[in-house]
RODO-2510 file (C-alpha; in nm, 4 decimals, decimal comma):
residues 336
     n   res          X          Y          Z
     1     m     0,7122    10,0900     1,5417
     2     t     0,9131    10,3942     1,4323
     3     t     1,1383    10,5433     1,6965
     4     p     1,0571    10,9126     1,7496
     5     d     1,3365    11,1674     1,7465
     6     v     1,2357    11,3056     2,0852
     7     s     1,0082    11,2181     2,3742
     8     v     0,8638    11,5242     2,5476
     9     v     0,7920    11,4386     2,9114
    10     i     0,5426    11,6582     3,0953
    11     a     0,4970    11,6070     3,4696
    12     a     0,1481    11,7329     3,5478
    13     y    -0,0313    11,8061     3,8726
    14     n    -0,3629    11,9934     3,8679
    15     a    -0,2714    12,1452     3,5320
    16     a    -0,6163    12,1497     3,3744
    17     d    -0,5839    12,5176     3,2854
    18     t    -0,2550    12,4792     3,0958
    19     i    -0,1937    12,1177     2,9939
    20     k    -0,3619    12,1467     2,6521
    21     r    -0,1431    12,4457     2,5675
    22     a     0,1738    12,2664     2,6794
    23     v     0,0938    11,9493     2,4844
    24     g     0,0029    12,1535     2,1786
    25     s     0,3395    12,3292     2,1797
    26     a     0,5154    11,9914     2,1952
    27     l     0,3144    11,8490     1,9064
    28     a     0,3838    12,1629     1,7007
    29     q     0,7603    12,1058     1,6898
    30     d     0,9069    12,1414     1,3406
    31     g     1,1719    11,9161     1,1885
    32     v     1,1537    11,6332     1,4434
    33     s     0,9163    11,3460     1,5154
    34     v     0,7708    11,3726     1,8633
    35     e     0,5924    11,1628     2,1200
    36     v     0,4435    11,3361     2,4219
    37     i     0,4230    11,1613     2,7577
    38     v     0,2070    11,3260     3,0239
    39     a     0,2845    11,1807     3,3662
    40     d    -0,0091    11,2820     3,5817
    41     d     0,0945    11,2999     3,9471
    42     c    -0,2473    11,2213     4,0980
    43     s    -0,4205    11,5415     3,9917
    44     t    -0,7499    11,6188     4,1627
    45     d    -0,8778    11,8341     3,8761
    46     a    -0,9608    11,7495     3,5128
    47     t    -0,6009    11,7153     3,3903
    48     r    -0,6323    11,3459     3,3013
    49     q    -0,9658    11,3887     3,1263
    50     i    -0,8355    11,6758     2,9169
    51     v    -0,5335    11,4755     2,8005
    52     t    -0,7511    11,1744     2,7211
    53     t    -0,9997    11,3771     2,5186
    54     l    -0,7255    11,5289     2,3035
    55     g    -0,7395    11,2130     2,0947
    56     e    -0,3810    11,2549     1,9753
    57     p    -0,2076    10,9246     1,8891
    58     a     0,1330    11,0784     1,9681
    59     v     0,0226    11,1608     2,3247
    60     k     0,0450    10,9015     2,6013
    61     l    -0,1043    10,9515     2,9471
    62     l     0,0610    10,7911     3,2501
    63     s    -0,1718    10,7974     3,5494
    64     l     0,0452    10,7582     3,8584
    65     d    -0,0932    10,5773     4,1612
    66     c     0,0382    10,8205     4,4226
    67     n     0,1693    11,1753     4,4293
    68     g     0,5467    11,1504     4,4272
    69     g     0,6431    11,4985     4,3128
    70     p     0,7894    11,6201     3,9840
    71     g     1,1016    11,4012     4,0014
    72     a     0,9044    11,0804     4,0416
    73     a     0,6613    11,1791     3,7651
    74     r     0,9424    11,2607     3,5241
    75     n     1,1214    10,9356     3,6076
    76     a     0,8046    10,7464     3,5162
    77     g     0,7888    10,9365     3,1893
    78     f     1,1571    10,8745     3,1161
    79     a     1,1118    10,5003     3,1760
    80     t     0,8335    10,4926     2,9169
    81     a     1,0049    10,7159     2,6602
    82     r     1,1081    10,5690     2,3236
    83     g     1,2708    10,8731     2,1633
    84     r     1,6397    10,9058     2,0867
    85     w     1,6264    11,2273     2,2883
    86     i     1,4194    11,3285     2,5900
    87     a     1,2949    11,6825     2,6521
    88     v     1,1397    11,8105     2,9748
    89     l     0,8450    12,0500     2,9571
    90     d     0,6600    12,1822     3,2609
    91     a     0,2834    12,1569     3,2420
    92     d     0,2323    12,5332     3,2568
    93     d     0,5043    12,6238     3,0056
    94     t     0,5373    12,6040     2,6265
    95     m     0,8013    12,5778     2,3527
    96     r     0,8502    12,7599     2,0251
    97     p     0,8015    12,5351     1,7178
    98     g     1,1660    12,5044     1,6082
    99     r     1,3171    12,4589     1,9519
   100     l     1,3804    12,0851     1,9691
   101     a     1,5185    12,0530     1,6146
   102     r     1,7598    12,3372     1,6854
   103     m     1,8773    12,1928     2,0180
   104     i     1,9150    11,8358     1,8956
   105     g     2,0950    11,9532     1,5831
   106     a     2,3384    12,1572     1,7931
   107     a     2,3997    11,8676     2,0321
   108     e     2,4596    11,6144     1,7553
   109     s     2,6937    11,8506     1,5700
   110     a     2,8972    11,8988     1,8894
   111     g     2,8932    11,5332     1,9910
   112     a     2,7077    11,6311     2,3093
   113     v     2,4652    11,4240     2,5147
   114     a     2,2622    11,7223     2,6342
   115     a     2,1696    12,0716     2,5220
   116     v     2,0277    12,3762     2,6982
   117     d     1,8904    12,6971     2,5557
   118     n     1,7695    13,0409     2,6578
   119     l     1,4261    13,1114     2,8002
   120     d     1,1715    13,3885     2,7624
   121     v     0,9763    13,4713     3,0774
   122     l     0,6113    13,5525     3,0026
   123     h     0,4356    13,7495     3,2747
   124     a     0,0618    13,7504     3,3361
   125     d     0,0418    14,1182     3,2382
   126     g     0,1835    14,0442     2,8925
   127     r     0,5416    14,1484     2,9565
   128     t     0,8174    13,9298     2,8151
   129     e     1,1792    13,9282     2,9254
   130     r     1,4752    13,7206     2,8139
   131     m     1,6139    13,5210     3,1061
   132     f     1,9807    13,5277     3,0012
   133     p     2,1619    13,7792     2,7795
   134     q     2,2002    13,6093     2,4433
   135     s     2,5601    13,7322     2,4237
   136     l     2,6395    13,5503     2,7504
   137     l     2,5227    13,2150     2,6166
   138     a     2,6746    13,2748     2,2723
   139     a     3,0146    13,3075     2,4380
   140     m     2,9789    12,9648     2,6032
   141     p     3,0970    12,6760     2,3838
   142     g     2,9397    12,4401     2,6325
   143     l     2,8031    12,4240     2,9852
   144     t     3,0667    12,2914     3,2246
   145     l     3,0113    12,1390     3,5668
   146     p     3,1969    12,4172     3,7570
   147     a     3,0003    12,6894     3,5756
   148     f     2,6722    12,5092     3,6385
   149     i     2,7417    12,4656     4,0099
   150     e     2,8634    12,8245     4,0411
   151     s     2,5447    12,9587     3,8865
   152     n     2,3167    12,7694     4,1226
   153     r     2,3506    12,9770     4,4341
   154     i     2,0723    13,1591     4,6156
   155     f     2,0625    13,5397     4,6643
   156     r     2,2267    13,6018     4,3291
   157     s     2,0890    13,9000     4,1377
   158     t     2,0249    13,6983     3,8205
   159     h     1,8482    13,3797     3,7249
   160     n     2,0657    13,0733     3,7519
   161     f     2,1285    12,8007     3,4976
   162     g     1,9112    12,5625     3,6974
   163     y     1,6093    12,7231     3,5293
   164     m     1,7199    12,5801     3,1942
   165     k     1,5209    12,2861     3,0580
   166     p     1,7654    12,0466     2,8865
   167     v     1,7192    11,7849     2,6223
   168     f     1,9080    11,4614     2,6973
   169     r     2,0270    11,1751     2,4823
   170     r     1,8170    10,8928     2,6255
   171     a     2,0822    10,6244     2,5767
   172     f     2,3296    10,8232     2,7855
   173     l     2,0874    10,8497     3,0767
   174     r     2,0110    10,4789     3,0581
   175     e     2,3736    10,3654     3,0276
   176     n     2,4782    10,5798     3,3246
   177     r     2,1659    10,5062     3,5336
   178     l     2,0847    10,8742     3,5710
   179     t     1,7410    10,9664     3,7032
   180     y     1,5776    11,2416     3,9044
   181     d     1,6269    11,2402     4,2799
   182     e     1,2737    11,1614     4,3932
   183     a     1,3400    11,2757     4,7503
   184     l     1,3474    11,6365     4,6293
   185     r     1,0543    11,8515     4,5247
   186     i     1,2704    12,1592     4,4722
   187     g     1,6089    12,1384     4,3025
   188     e     1,5655    11,8015     4,1311
   189     d     1,6306    11,9589     3,7890
   190     y     1,9666    12,0896     3,9079
   191     l     2,0817    11,7524     4,0384
   192     l     2,0047    11,5602     3,7203
   193     l     2,1946    11,7955     3,4887
   194     a     2,4791    11,8127     3,7423
   195     a     2,4935    11,4313     3,7380
   196     v     2,5055    11,4304     3,3566
   197     l     2,7955    11,6761     3,3604
   198     a     2,9684    11,4827     3,6400
   199     s     2,9395    11,1695     3,4235
   200     d     3,1554    11,3430     3,1620
   201     g     2,8514    11,4194     2,9509
   202     r     2,9027    11,7143     2,7212
   203     c     2,6281    11,9785     2,7201
   204     t     2,6043    12,2285     2,4348
   205     v     2,4475    12,5729     2,4732
   206     v     2,1973    12,7243     2,2302
   207     p     2,1761    13,1050     2,2783
   208     e     1,8303    13,1443     2,1236
   209     a     1,5221    13,1345     2,3462
   210     g     1,2993    12,8429     2,2561
   211     y     1,1452    12,7730     2,5970
   212     l     0,8628    12,9949     2,7244
   213     y     0,8504    13,0144     3,1026
   214     h     0,5005    13,1280     3,1981
   215     i     0,4531    13,3202     3,5215
   216     r     0,0999    13,3178     3,6536
   217     e    -0,0377    13,4615     3,9750
   218     s    -0,1227    13,1103     4,0908
   219     s     0,2177    12,9662     4,0007
   220     i     0,4104    13,1759     4,2522
   221     s     0,2686    12,9767     4,5378
   222     r     0,5613    12,8751     4,7541
   223     v     0,8558    13,0373     4,9190
   224     l     1,1725    12,8702     5,0294
   225     h     1,1551    12,7071     5,3726
   226     l     1,4105    12,5409     5,5964
   227     h     1,3080    12,1914     5,4893
   228     h     1,3617    12,2856     5,1239
   229     v     1,7192    12,3922     5,1962
   230     d     1,7772    12,0821     5,4077
   231     g     1,6554    11,8760     5,1129
   232     m     1,8947    12,0512     4,8750
   233     l     2,1873    11,9928     5,1097
   234     a     2,0955    11,6251     5,1416
   235     g     2,0559    11,5948     4,7655
   236     d     2,4005    11,7466     4,7136
   237     r     2,5467    11,4957     4,9580
   238     r     2,3935    11,2087     4,7618
   239     l     2,5331    11,3530     4,4397
   240     l     2,8812    11,3888     4,5885
   241     a     2,8712    11,0365     4,7277
   242     r     2,8325    10,9066     4,3743
   243     f     3,0463    11,1668     4,1959
   244     p     3,3292    11,2997     4,4162
   245     f     3,4153    11,6378     4,2652
   246     s     3,7696    11,7660     4,2235
   247     g     3,9420    12,0812     4,1061
   248     e     3,7210    12,3712     4,0002
   249     a     3,4029    12,1695     4,0456
   250     a     3,4943    12,0901     4,4069
   251     a     3,5712    12,4559     4,4761
   252     a     3,2404    12,5628     4,3225
   253     q     3,0589    12,3006     4,5297
   254     r     3,2167    12,4311     4,8497
   255     r     3,0864    12,7781     4,7655
   256     r     2,7405    12,6368     4,6892
   257     t     2,7327    12,4448     5,0172
   258     r     2,8395    12,7528     5,2095
   259     n     2,5699    12,9523     5,0307
   260     l     2,3029    12,6979     5,1219
   261     m     2,4136    12,7007     5,4857
   262     e     2,3964    13,0812     5,4881
   263     t     2,0517    13,0617     5,3311
   264     r     1,9423    12,8200     5,5990
   265     a     2,0715    13,0514     5,8728
   266     f     1,8914    13,3447     5,7149
   267     l     1,5594    13,1598     5,6969
   268     a     1,5956    13,0540     6,0606
   269     l     1,6670    13,4148     6,1584
   270     v     1,3633    13,5424     5,9715
   271     q     1,1410    13,2816     6,1339
   272     h     1,2685    13,3676     6,4812
   273     l     1,2242    13,7387     6,4161
   274     k     0,8737    13,6775     6,2868
   275     n     0,7970    13,4922     6,6102
   276     r     0,9742    13,7669     6,8118
   277     s     1,2073    13,4999     6,9488
   278     f     1,4970    13,7404     6,9698
   279     g     1,7080    13,5162     7,1909
   280     a     1,6832    13,2309     6,9433
   281     a     1,7586    13,4724     6,6594
   282     a     2,0717    13,5907     6,8372
   283     k     2,1819    13,2309     6,8908
   284     v     2,1448    13,1567     6,5204
   285     a     2,3354    13,4730     6,4299
   286     l     2,6193    13,3902     6,6669
   287     g     2,6313    13,0356     6,5348
   288     d     2,6779    13,1556     6,1780
   289     p     2,8125    13,5130     6,1766
   290     r     2,9162    13,4717     5,8137
   291     a     2,5516    13,4347     5,7150
   292     l     2,4583    13,7326     5,9285
   293     r     2,7244    13,9432     5,7584
   294     h     2,6218    13,8201     5,4150
   295     l     2,2533    13,8893     5,4766
   296     a     2,2814    14,2035     5,6885
   297     m     2,0709    14,4227     5,4596
   298     p     1,7714    14,1883     5,4240
   299     i     1,7702    14,1114     5,7962
   300     a     1,7943    14,4808     5,8893
   301     a     1,4967    14,5603     5,6664
   302     r     1,2908    14,2845     5,8219
   303     w     1,3916    14,3853     6,1719
   304     r     1,2680    14,7403     6,1114
   305     r     0,9340    14,6106     5,9845
   306     l     0,8933    14,3577     6,2623
   307     t     0,9736    14,6022     6,5401
   308     a     0,7724    14,8938     6,4012
   309     p     0,4551    14,9907     6,5903
   310     p     0,1575    14,7838     6,4734
   311     i    -0,0204    15,0875     6,3305
   312     h     0,2674    15,1318     6,0873
   313     r     0,3205    14,7650     6,0112
   314     k    -0,0403    14,6655     5,9375
   315     t    -0,0233    14,3586     5,7142
   316     a     0,3237    14,4180     5,5762
   317     a     0,5183    14,2521     5,8567
   318     p     0,3967    13,8929     5,8123
   319     r     0,4632    13,9123     5,4400
   320     a     0,8108    14,0568     5,4947
   321     a     0,8933    13,7953     5,7546
   322     s     0,8043    13,5024     5,5333
   323     a     0,9013    13,6356     5,1919
   324     p     1,2410    13,5540     5,0442
   325     p     1,4850    13,8383     4,9816
   326     t     1,4717    13,8174     4,6028
   327     a     1,1548    13,7136     4,4276
   328     q     1,3583    13,6153     4,1230
   329     e     1,5521    13,3451     4,3045
   330     l     1,3151    13,2152     4,5669
   331     a     0,9640    13,2564     4,4226
   332     l     0,9091    12,9013     4,3042
   333     k     0,6617    12,7660     4,0548
   334     n     0,4539    12,4928     4,2155
   335     k     0,4812    12,1973     3,9783
   336     g     0,3253    11,9285     4,1964
***
């Protein structure tokens, strides 16, 4: 059996509306041979039936026995993959036809084991925006571990590099026993690429946008909660236990950890203010004054809305109390 150039792994959960489009964009890749692995994470809609009825010999359906989240589904797909390279595609996103050939070519020319590229964000109203300035990525000879950690902090005004969807050399992942952290349902993408970089894997950067990140009304379905941040902190601890950072990477990790702790304090404050538990809110603020100082503006805005007379607040207060401060960073696509 011929080994494909790349295995495209799609973790799917209730993706009946978009899975055919995603698979089609993977099969339409130019210049590379492709197999597509759809790891269905116990969908309750017609996702499995749609994939089965495609009748494409290059498409394989993995029907998982229990819902384990996107990390577990992707791990199952990775374990089945035969390609020299592995690409990750979300079930509600697509790729441009020349994307994988361009990324793999760039990685092989640079002797890299991974490659990332730019993304175009497609909004439901038809608007399209480039996620990263092309000049920014063009100036990066490669993605380093310190730069990757530094980018992945909450409350930043721009998208972070964790949104990027890499392609990986499969042999490198296997030889270094690198998989997704299945305990996480948010942030698992970040940890895998961080582990690749921490394993001395070189990652090249392609400035062009080949990945299409689709934003739908139904995809912005979760906001960040305390347990999400706790999960990220625990995931970082597991990463550091295996790969003790040093130098610039360690300094960047300290800033990320501090940022996550501040985020946690902020979310606790918002929840207490929403519940009008002002004593508990004050205790949280006193326990982490750095977070209070860092998040003074968002908290002040929420305080004004929460303490306004009901006739002026109407339905805005509950939304303000539970919504994250920047939709760009904390509005999360529900992948499963």
